[in-house]
C-alpha positions as CSV (number, residue, x, y, z in Angstrom):
1,M,60.8,27.2,99.8
2,S,61.6,25.9,96.3
3,L,60.0,27.1,93.0
4,A,58.3,24.0,92.6
5,T,56.1,24.2,95.6
6,S,55.7,28.0,96.2
7,T,52.4,29.3,95.5
8,N,53.2,33.1,95.4
9,I,55.4,33.5,92.5
10,W,54.3,35.9,89.4
11,V,56.2,36.0,86.0
12,S,56.0,39.3,84.2
13,C,56.4,40.5,80.8
14,V,56.8,44.3,80.1
15,S,57.5,46.0,76.8
16,Q,60.0,48.5,77.1
17,G,60.9,50.6,74.2
18,P,62.2,48.0,71.5
19,D,62.7,45.3,74.3
20,L,60.8,42.8,76.4
21,R,61.7,42.7,80.1
22,L,60.9,39.8,82.4
23,A,60.9,39.2,85.9
24,L,60.2,35.9,88.0
25,V,59.4,37.0,91.5
26,E,58.4,35.0,94.8
27,G,56.3,37.2,97.2
28,G,56.8,37.4,101.0
29,E,57.8,39.9,103.6
30,R,61.0,40.3,101.4
31,P,60.3,39.3,97.9
32,S,62.7,37.3,96.2
33,V,63.8,38.0,92.4
34,R,64.3,34.5,91.1
35,W,65.0,35.4,87.5
36,L,65.3,38.4,85.1
37,H,65.6,38.4,81.1
38,T,65.8,40.9,78.6
39,E,64.6,39.8,75.1
40,G,65.7,42.1,72.4
41,P,64.0,43.1,69.2
42,R,63.1,40.5,66.7
43,P,61.1,40.9,63.1
44,S,58.0,40.6,64.7
45,G,56.2,40.9,68.4
46,G,54.9,37.6,68.3
47,S,58.5,36.1,67.5
48,Q,60.0,38.3,70.3
49,L,57.4,36.9,73.0
50,R,58.0,33.2,71.7
51,R,61.5,33.6,72.4
52,A,60.8,35.1,75.6
53,R,58.4,32.0,76.6
54,R,61.4,29.7,75.5
55,A,63.9,31.4,77.6
56,L,61.5,31.1,80.8
57,P,62.8,28.7,83.3
58,R,60.9,25.3,83.5
59,G,57.6,25.5,85.6
60,R,54.0,26.8,85.2
61,W,53.4,30.2,86.9
62,P,50.7,32.9,86.6
63,A,51.7,35.6,84.0
64,V,51.0,39.5,83.9
65,A,51.5,41.9,80.9
66,L,51.7,45.6,81.3
67,L,50.1,47.7,78.7
68,E,52.5,50.1,77.1
69,R,52.2,53.7,77.9
70,G,49.5,55.2,75.5
71,R,47.4,52.4,75.1
72,Y,45.2,53.1,78.4
73,Q,44.1,56.0,80.2
74,V,43.9,56.8,83.8
75,L,41.3,58.8,85.7
76,Q,39.9,60.0,88.8
77,A,36.3,59.8,89.7
78,E,33.7,59.9,92.8
79,K,32.4,56.8,93.9
80,P,29.0,56.2,92.3
81,D,26.2,55.9,94.9
82,L,25.6,52.2,94.2
83,P,26.8,48.8,95.5
84,P,30.5,48.2,94.5
85,Q,29.7,45.4,92.0
86,E,28.0,48.0,90.0
87,W,30.7,50.7,89.9
88,R,32.3,49.5,86.6
89,D,28.9,49.7,84.7
90,A,28.0,53.2,86.0
91,L,31.4,54.7,85.6
92,R,31.5,53.2,81.9
93,W,29.1,55.8,80.8
94,R,30.1,58.7,83.2
95,L,33.8,58.6,81.4
96,K,32.2,58.3,77.8
97,E,33.2,62.1,77.4
98,Q,36.5,61.7,79.2
99,V,38.4,59.0,77.0
100,D,39.2,59.1,73.4
101,F,37.8,55.7,72.6
102,A,34.4,54.0,72.4
103,V,33.6,52.7,76.2
104,D,31.3,49.9,74.6
105,G,33.4,46.8,75.2
106,A,36.4,48.9,76.8
107,A,38.2,47.2,79.5
108,I,37.9,49.4,82.9
109,D,39.2,48.3,86.5
110,L,39.0,50.5,89.5
111,L,41.2,51.1,92.7
112,E,39.5,52.4,95.7
113,M,41.5,55.3,97.2
114,P,41.9,55.4,101.3
115,S,39.2,57.5,102.9
116,Q,41.4,60.2,104.3
117,A,42.6,61.2,101.0
118,G,41.2,64.0,99.1
119,P,38.7,67.0,100.2
120,R,35.5,65.8,102.0
121,N,36.3,62.3,100.6
122,Q,35.7,62.9,96.7
123,R,37.4,61.6,93.7
124,S,38.2,58.7,95.9
125,L,38.6,56.1,92.8
126,M,41.1,55.6,90.4
127,V,39.8,54.4,87.0
128,F,41.7,52.8,84.5
129,A,40.5,51.8,81.0
130,T,42.0,50.7,77.8
131,P,40.0,50.0,74.6
132,A,38.8,46.8,73.8
133,A,40.8,46.4,70.6
134,E,44.1,47.1,72.8
135,R,43.1,44.3,75.3
136,A,42.1,41.7,72.5
137,S,45.4,42.5,70.6
138,L,47.6,41.9,73.7
139,R,45.7,38.6,74.6
140,Q,45.9,37.4,71.0
141,A,49.6,38.1,70.7
142,G,50.1,36.0,73.9
143,E,48.3,33.1,72.7
144,D,49.9,33.1,69.7
145,A,53.2,32.9,71.3
146,G,52.1,30.2,73.9
147,W,51.6,32.9,76.9
148,S,48.3,32.7,78.9
149,W,47.7,36.1,80.8
150,Q,46.5,35.7,84.1
151,A,46.3,39.4,84.3
152,V,46.9,42.6,82.3
153,D,48.4,45.4,84.5
154,V,49.7,48.9,83.9
155,A,53.1,50.7,85.0
156,E,51.4,52.7,87.6
157,T,50.5,49.9,89.7
158,A,53.5,47.9,89.3
159,L,55.6,51.1,90.8
160,R,52.8,51.3,93.7
161,N,53.9,47.8,94.4
162,L,57.6,48.9,94.8
163,S,56.6,51.9,96.9
164,R,54.7,49.9,99.4
165,L,58.0,48.0,100.1
166,L,59.7,51.5,100.9
167,A,57.0,53.5,102.7
168,S,56.4,54.1,106.2
169,P,52.9,52.8,107.7
170,G,50.5,55.8,107.5
171,R,52.8,58.0,105.7
172,G,52.7,59.3,102.1
173,H,55.4,58.2,99.9
174,A,56.6,59.3,96.3
175,L,58.5,57.3,93.9
176,L,60.1,58.2,90.8
177,H,61.2,55.6,87.8
178,L,63.5,57.1,85.3
179,G,62.9,55.1,82.3
180,P,64.3,55.0,78.7
181,T,61.3,56.5,77.2
182,H,59.7,58.7,79.9
183,A,59.8,59.0,83.7
184,T,56.7,58.0,85.9
185,L,56.1,59.4,89.4
186,V,53.5,57.6,91.7
187,V,52.5,58.9,95.3
188,T,50.9,56.2,97.7
189,V,49.8,55.8,101.3
190,G,49.2,52.6,103.1
191,G,49.9,50.9,99.8
192,S,47.1,52.9,98.0
193,L,47.9,54.5,94.9
194,L,46.8,58.3,95.1
195,L,48.4,59.9,92.3
196,S,50.4,59.4,89.0
197,R,52.4,61.3,86.5
198,Q,54.1,60.5,83.5
199,I,56.9,63.0,82.6
200,D,58.5,63.4,79.2
201,V,62.1,63.1,79.7
202,T,64.3,60.0,79.0
203,R,67.1,58.5,80.8
204,E,69.3,59.1,77.8
205,Q,68.7,63.1,78.3
206,L,69.5,63.0,81.9
207,T,72.8,60.9,81.3
208,A,74.0,63.1,78.3
209,P,77.7,63.2,78.3
210,D,79.9,66.2,79.1
211,S,79.8,67.1,75.3
212,D,76.0,67.3,75.2
213,A,75.8,69.1,78.7
214,G,73.0,71.6,77.4
215,T,70.6,68.7,76.7
216,R,71.3,66.9,80.1
217,T,70.8,70.6,81.9
218,Q,67.5,71.2,80.1
219,A,66.3,67.8,80.8
220,M,67.2,68.1,84.4
221,E,65.3,71.5,84.6
222,R,62.3,70.6,82.7
223,S,61.9,67.2,84.7
224,G,62.4,68.9,88.4
225,L,60.0,71.9,87.5
226,E,57.2,69.1,86.4
227,L,58.1,67.3,89.6
228,Q,57.9,70.4,91.8
229,R,54.3,71.5,90.4
230,T,53.3,67.9,91.0
231,L,54.1,67.7,94.7
232,D,52.9,71.2,95.2
233,G,49.6,70.3,93.7
234,F,49.4,67.0,95.4
235,D,50.1,68.8,98.9
236,R,47.0,71.1,98.0
237,V,44.7,68.2,97.2
238,F,45.7,65.7,99.7
239,S,46.6,68.0,102.7
240,Q,45.7,65.4,105.2
241,V,48.4,63.1,104.0
242,G,51.8,63.9,105.1
243,L,54.4,63.2,102.2
244,E,57.5,61.7,104.0
245,R,60.1,61.5,101.2
246,L,60.7,61.3,97.5
247,D,62.5,58.1,96.4
248,V,64.4,57.8,93.1
249,L,64.8,54.2,91.9
250,P,68.4,53.3,91.2
251,G,69.9,53.3,87.8
252,P,71.9,55.7,85.3
253,G,71.3,59.2,86.2
254,A,69.2,58.6,89.7
255,D,72.0,60.0,91.8
256,A,72.6,63.1,89.7
257,F,68.7,63.7,89.2
258,A,68.2,63.3,93.2
259,D,71.1,65.7,93.8
260,H,69.1,68.5,91.3
261,A,65.5,67.7,93.0
262,R,66.9,68.4,96.5
263,E,67.4,71.9,95.6
264,L,63.7,72.3,94.4
265,L,61.5,70.1,96.5
266,Y,60.2,70.6,100.1
267,V,60.7,67.1,100.9
268,P,63.7,64.8,101.4
269,V,65.0,63.2,98.2
270,L,66.8,60.1,98.3
271,V,67.9,57.0,95.8
272,A,65.9,54.1,96.9
273,D,67.6,51.2,98.9
274,M,66.0,48.4,97.0
275,A,68.6,46.3,98.0
276,A,67.3,46.2,101.9
277,R,63.7,45.3,100.6
278,L,64.3,42.9,97.9
279,D,66.3,39.7,97.9
280,T,68.2,39.4,94.6
281,S,70.7,36.6,96.0
282,P,69.3,34.1,93.2
283,L,70.5,36.5,90.4
284,P,74.2,36.7,89.2
285,P,76.2,39.3,90.9
286,D,76.6,41.3,88.0
287,T,72.8,41.7,87.0
288,A,71.7,45.3,86.1
289,L,68.4,46.0,87.7
290,A,67.8,49.4,86.7
291,D,65.8,48.0,83.3
292,H,63.5,45.6,85.4
293,W,62.0,47.8,87.8
294,L,58.7,47.7,86.1
295,A,58.9,43.8,85.3
296,I,59.9,43.4,89.0
297,G,57.1,45.6,90.1
298,A,54.5,44.1,88.1
299,A,55.6,40.5,89.6
300,L,54.7,41.7,93.0
301,R,51.0,40.6,93.0
302,Q,49.1,38.8,95.4
303,P,48.8,34.9,95.0
304,L,45.9,33.6,93.0
305,G,42.9,32.8,95.2
306,T,44.3,33.6,98.5
307,P,45.2,37.4,98.6
308,E,46.7,39.1,101.7
309,A,43.9,40.7,103.9
310,D,45.5,43.8,104.4
311,A,47.3,44.2,101.0
312,P,45.7,46.5,98.4
313,A,43.7,45.3,95.5
314,D,45.8,44.3,92.4
315,L,44.4,45.7,88.9
316,N,43.5,43.5,86.1
317,L,42.3,44.7,83.0
318,D,41.6,41.4,81.3
319,P,40.1,38.8,83.9
320,A,39.1,35.7,82.9
321,T,35.4,36.4,83.4
322,L,35.3,38.8,80.8
323,R,37.1,36.9,78.1
324,P,35.0,35.3,75.1
325,A,34.5,31.6,74.8
326,A,37.1,30.3,72.1
327,P,35.7,30.0,68.7
328,T,34.9,26.4,67.5
329,W,36.6,27.2,64.4
330,A,39.3,29.6,63.3
331,A,41.1,30.4,60.3
332,R,44.5,29.6,61.7
333,Q,42.9,26.0,62.6
334,G,41.8,25.6,59.2
335,L,45.0,26.4,57.8
336,W,46.5,23.6,59.8
337,A,43.6,21.3,59.0
338,A,44.2,21.9,55.3
339,G,47.9,21.5,55.8
340,G,47.4,18.1,57.7
341,A,45.0,16.9,54.9
342,V,47.4,17.6,52.2
343,A,50.1,15.8,54.3
344,G,48.0,12.8,54.9
345,A,46.9,12.6,50.9
346,W,50.6,12.9,49.9
347,L,51.8,10.2,52.4
348,V,48.9,8.1,50.8
349,G,50.1,8.8,47.4
350,A,53.8,8.2,48.0
351,G,52.7,4.7,49.8
352,L,50.7,3.9,46.6
353,N,53.5,5.0,44.2
354,A,56.0,2.8,46.1
355,W,53.6,-0.3,45.8
356,A,53.0,0.3,42.1
357,Q,56.7,0.7,41.5
358,Q,57.4,-2.7,43.3
359,R,54.5,-4.5,41.3
360,Q,56.0,-2.9,38.1
361,A,59.5,-4.1,39.0
362,E,58.2,-7.9,39.6
363,A,56.0,-7.8,36.3
364,L,59.4,-6.7,34.2
365,A,61.3,-9.3,35.8
366,L,58.7,-12.0,35.0
367,S,58.6,-10.5,31.2
368,Q,62.5,-10.7,31.1
369,Q,62.3,-14.5,32.4
370,L,59.4,-15.7,29.8
371,P,61.6,-16.1,26.8
372,Q,64.0,-18.1,28.7
373,Q,61.3,-20.1,30.3
374,R,59.7,-20.7,27.1
375,A,62.9,-21.9,25.5
376,Q,63.3,-24.4,28.5
377,L,59.8,-25.6,28.2
378,E,59.9,-26.2,24.4
379,A,63.2,-28.1,24.8
380,R,62.2,-30.4,27.6
381,D,58.4,-30.6,26.4
382,P,57.5,-29.5,23.2
383,G,54.2,-29.7,23.9
384,G,53.9,-27.9,27.0
385,A,51.3,-25.1,25.6
386,D,49.3,-25.4,28.7
387,T,52.1,-24.0,31.0
388,L,53.1,-21.4,28.4
389,Q,49.6,-20.4,28.0
390,R,49.4,-19.9,31.9
391,L,52.8,-17.9,31.8
392,V,51.4,-15.7,29.3
393,A,48.2,-15.3,31.1
394,E,50.3,-14.3,34.3
395,R,52.0,-11.7,32.3
396,Q,48.8,-9.9,31.1
397,R,47.6,-10.0,34.5
398,L,50.4,-8.3,35.9
399,Q,50.2,-5.8,33.0
400,G,46.8,-5.4,33.9
401,L,47.5,-4.7,37.6
402,E,50.2,-2.3,36.5
403,A,48.1,-0.2,34.6
404,M,45.2,0.0,37.3
405,Q,48.1,1.3,39.8
406,R,49.0,3.9,37.1
407,R,45.4,5.0,37.2
408,V,45.3,5.2,41.0
409,K,48.5,7.3,41.1
410,A,47.3,9.4,38.6
411,Q,44.2,10.3,40.6
412,V,46.0,10.6,43.9
413,D,48.3,13.1,41.9
414,E,45.3,15.1,40.7
415,H,43.5,15.3,44.2
416,L,47.0,16.2,45.8
417,Q,47.2,19.3,42.9
418,R,43.7,20.2,43.8
419,S,44.2,20.3,47.3
420,A,47.5,22.1,47.1
421,T,45.8,24.9,44.7
422,G,42.0,24.6,45.4
423,Y,41.4,25.0,49.2
424,T,44.5,26.2,50.9
425,P,44.8,29.5,49.4
426,Y,41.5,30.3,51.2
427,F,42.6,29.4,54.3
428,R,45.8,31.4,54.0
429,A,44.0,34.3,53.0
430,L,41.6,33.9,56.0
431,S,44.6,33.8,58.3
432,R,46.5,36.9,56.9
433,Q,43.1,38.8,57.3
434,T,42.7,38.0,61.0
435,Q,41.1,40.7,63.1
436,P,40.9,40.7,66.9
437,S,37.1,41.4,66.8
438,V,36.2,38.8,64.1
439,W,36.2,35.2,64.7
440,I,35.7,32.8,61.8
441,T,33.7,29.8,63.1
442,G,33.0,28.0,60.0
443,F,34.3,27.5,56.3
444,S,33.1,25.7,53.3
445,V,33.8,25.7,49.7
446,A,32.7,23.3,46.6
447,A,35.0,21.1,45.1
448,T,35.2,23.2,41.8
449,G,35.5,26.4,43.9
450,S,32.2,27.6,42.5
451,A,30.7,28.3,46.0
452,I,31.9,29.4,49.4
453,E,30.2,30.0,52.9
454,I,31.9,31.7,55.6
455,Q,30.4,31.7,59.2
456,G,31.7,33.7,62.1
457,R,31.3,36.1,65.1
458,M,32.0,39.8,65.9
459,S,32.0,42.0,68.6
460,D,30.6,44.9,66.3
461,A,28.4,44.4,63.3
462,A,30.1,47.5,62.0
463,L,33.6,46.0,61.4
464,L,32.1,43.5,58.7
465,P,32.1,45.8,55.9
466,G,35.7,46.7,56.1
467,Y,36.8,43.0,57.2
468,L,35.2,42.1,53.6
469,A,36.9,44.8,51.9
470,H,40.1,43.6,53.0
471,L,39.4,39.9,52.2
472,N,38.4,41.0,48.7
473,N,42.0,42.2,48.4
474,E,43.0,38.5,48.6
475,P,43.8,37.0,45.1
476,S,41.8,33.9,46.1
477,F,38.5,35.9,47.1
478,K,39.1,38.9,44.6
479,G,36.0,39.4,42.5
480,R,34.1,36.9,44.6
481,Q,30.1,37.6,44.8
482,F,28.1,37.2,48.1
483,A,24.6,36.3,47.4
484,R,23.6,35.9,50.9
485,L,24.2,37.6,54.2
486,Q,22.7,36.4,57.5
487,L,23.0,38.2,60.9
488,A,22.1,37.0,64.4
489,Q,22.4,38.8,67.5
490,G,24.0,36.9,70.3
491,E,25.2,37.8,73.9
492,G,27.7,40.1,73.3
493,H,28.4,39.3,69.7
494,T,26.9,39.1,66.2
495,A,26.9,36.0,64.3
496,F,27.1,36.1,60.5
497,T,26.6,33.8,57.6
498,L,28.0,34.8,54.0
499,G,27.3,32.7,51.0
500,G,28.0,33.1,47.6
501,A,29.3,32.1,44.0
502,G,32.8,32.2,42.3
503,P,34.3,35.1,40.8
504,D,32.8,34.4,37.2
505,S,29.3,33.1,38.2
506,P,26.3,35.3,37.4
507,G,24.2,37.1,40.2
508,G,24.8,37.9,43.7
509,T,26.0,41.1,45.6
510,R,29.2,42.0,46.8
């Protein structure tokens, strides 16, 4: 099946340390890894995302982004005694004291654990939550770079997807990923996630050279002990689930760590045979997979609209149904509009200037011809005063036309100067102070700059004072007085209108 006709392809984008890792994977009984890419660090995240977007093979596929470690929390909870569609709202307030961010507006998604897991079927939901600002920031960064995320996922479920390829039916399976910044352990049964744990040990520490054997030994012992304690705890809590083995994903340090872990754990420890589970033939033969395991796992999602009936549910912390409607006007759009207006005025001015110069040249040529024509007329017809008067009148007409064109050009130049210095700085200031939770929907300014009006929306009314304080630091808004503030509560947002006079105008309040 070609890429153009397949409906079971996802592209994933994973931030891993300073780099972006991307994978294009076609699902199926033996998934095919079609393309891998690493985008190195750039001056800004947006620039890095744009470069990664341009590197993607030609085509349109759903895209999934992974939240970085520390930007979300994973919890376990009992199922609420409510219909499943009401679980998220019920758990939102139950988890209020367990997370370190505001639950109002936070993104929450759930994964149901199998019925045989846990004592008396308790703690049977895994809850993933991230602050609203993190979700909005990731979405905005993607949109600015040309990405449209169909899903936002996490590392634990990406590794769960890989574990599902390796596990035997009905048996518990543990999978360990040794990453550049930390290690992640997941335990699954039947493709469902039962446990996850992040271990603070880096791949660099586990592969330290012999000259730094002390660092390598300490890392091995610390991570091995953490792994032993985690799996012992799992055996006590999930005693009904028999753990078949622990697989370590291939990569630098994997073989040495597997040898070390075998001496500590009660289950077999192997380096995962991913070549038997994944088709990597579309990749160059020397492709290193170790840095792309999370990206590959993230792209192993179910097809959009037609998921497999027996497949575990996918996680999505930013579904389309919860995204706000696009604002009718934003500071960035305003800046583009102002730039377009200035460019249009410049083109008009350039055209008028060229036309005026052409007419000026014609008038100068006629003026230079008048003495010669006068002499010729007097020689042929000393009484040809009428013809001479007509030529003089034509010269005066052309001179008047030239003067008019000079006035038009001066007015256009004045308009261009006013456009370049009068309006554009406002849009630039608004663009620099863009916040994910505040949207500018309208902006107007008097021709003299004496009065402005700003209209917008915000997810939380408490954000407005801080936004205005930052805006007041911009030179074009510094010292400006706002005499009018209107607030209107909408569904999921607060609309506001600010109106005021210039910085030197009397009256008003800031």
